[in-house]
C-alpha positions, 0 to 999 in steps of 0.5 A: 465550111465550104472552103474547108471542104474544098481544102480537104478535097485538095489534099486527096482526102477520101470523099467519105472522110471529107464528109465525116470531117465536115459533119464533125466540125458542124457538130462542134459549131452546133454545140458552140452556138449555145455559148454566149461568149462564142455566139455572134447574132441571134439564135439563143438555144438553137443550132447554128444551122437553124438560127443563122447565128454566127460563131466567132471561131477565133474566140474558141478556146480549149475549154470550149472544145472540152465542153463539147467532148464532155457532151459527146461522152455523156451521149455515149459516143464511142471512143473511136467516134470521139477520136475521129471528131478530135482529128476533124476539129484539129484539121479544121482549126489548122486550116483556119490558122493557115488560111483564115488568119486564126491566131492558134489551133486550140484543138492541138492540145486535145488528147485523143482517147485510147481506142477500146481494145475490142477484137474484130468479129470474124467468121469461122472458115466454114461459115465464110464458105457457107456465106459465099455458097449462099449466093451461089445457091440462090443463083442456082435455086438451091435453098439453105446452107449446106453446099459446103466447099472442102479442100482445094486452094482458097482465093488468097492462094493458100492451100485450104485442104481440110479447111473449106471448100449507086444508083437508084431513083427510089428512096432506098437504093439498097432495097431497090437493088435487093433480090427479095421474095421467093421468085427473086431469090430462086426463080430463073425466068427473070434475067435481071434477077439472075444477073443480080444473083450472079453479081452478088456471088462475084462480090462475095467471092471477091470480098473474101478472096482479096480482103479489100475494103468495100470502098475499094471494091465499089471503086473497081473498074473492069480495066483494074482486072489483070485476068492473066495474073489473077490480080486486081489494082485497087485504090486504097486510103491516101490514093495509094494503089496496090495489086491484090491477087485472087484465086480460082473460085473468085475468077470463075465468079468474076467471069460469070458476072462479066458475061452477065454484066450487060444485062444491068448496063445503062447510060451511066455504067462507064467502066465500073466493074459492079453495077446496081439495078439502074446501071450505075456503079454499085454503092457501098450501102448496097454491098453492105446490105447484100452481105447481111442478107446472104449472111442471114441464111446461117443463124449460127454465124455472127452478123457481119458486113463487108469489113467483117469479111476482110477481118475474117480473110486476114485471120484465116490467112494468119491461121494458115501460116501467112506471114504478117508482113504479107498480110499487111501488104495485102490489106494495104495497112500503112503500119504493122500495128493495124495488122497485128490485131489479127494475131490477137484474134488468132490467139483468142481463137486458140484459147477458146478452142483449148478451153472447150477441148482440153479436159483440164482447161 
């Protein structure tokens, strides 16, 4: 497995994908250890990890893989999860054929299940505005949702008139980074808490303004910001770089954070744009936690994470007339099929509005 992990890294696979693939292949091997045909050594009824049993991977056949997939289905695994696991074992056995002398790739004949056509959950434009305002309100000591933005230009550069105005030594990095309690959320005497709230506001602004993935946001360095052009350079999937614009509100929030950033800097800060409380680069888990936390201020809004903000931004731009090809470039989608889901979201919203508003719907 260590050789396979090195192989994935050599192919510029993201660290997140590499971890997931190694875990998926290990999951299959744990299942396979129960097979008398495949098992070499002791360990009946135990996992390969705990028993030290060895698996004869050269003897793996299509039926062994199908048995594993049936077990996953019985356990209620989502189709998207199963699809990823199939991709992982295909990759692993392809590596085995090329590097370990395996005679064939038994996973090559597995059929990938069609993903559920479930539409992504998105915020309404005003809910997105309220989410971002929640962080700004906590910054200034204003409580509750209500400071709403109206009109102006959104941070994707579109006219929105009438639309809207890893690091921690604790056992729970996200909890260590969170601002909790009344003094933490609204007090002005603690410079550290104030810096964290300024950072949170900038993160929410940038997530919605640029529609970047959370991994792309946490990977940003200060040198990736083009202040003159109001653009950032992000490293997306497949190590592909793209430039993404941001607007006036995000620029102000970003400037405020850069002025306060030194309050959180430490020996391991480097050039990381967003920092955690220990001074290192903020992690994806902390970002997800803060999006959920500020989103909880509005009980009418769906509970979404950073990717929900990405979906929301893309849908709102499409609703306001943005070209689908431009949205594809902004999001860094390699194919148009990934972007077309937002046309379905917009149509669903139109149908819902029609059913609510038309007297003969």
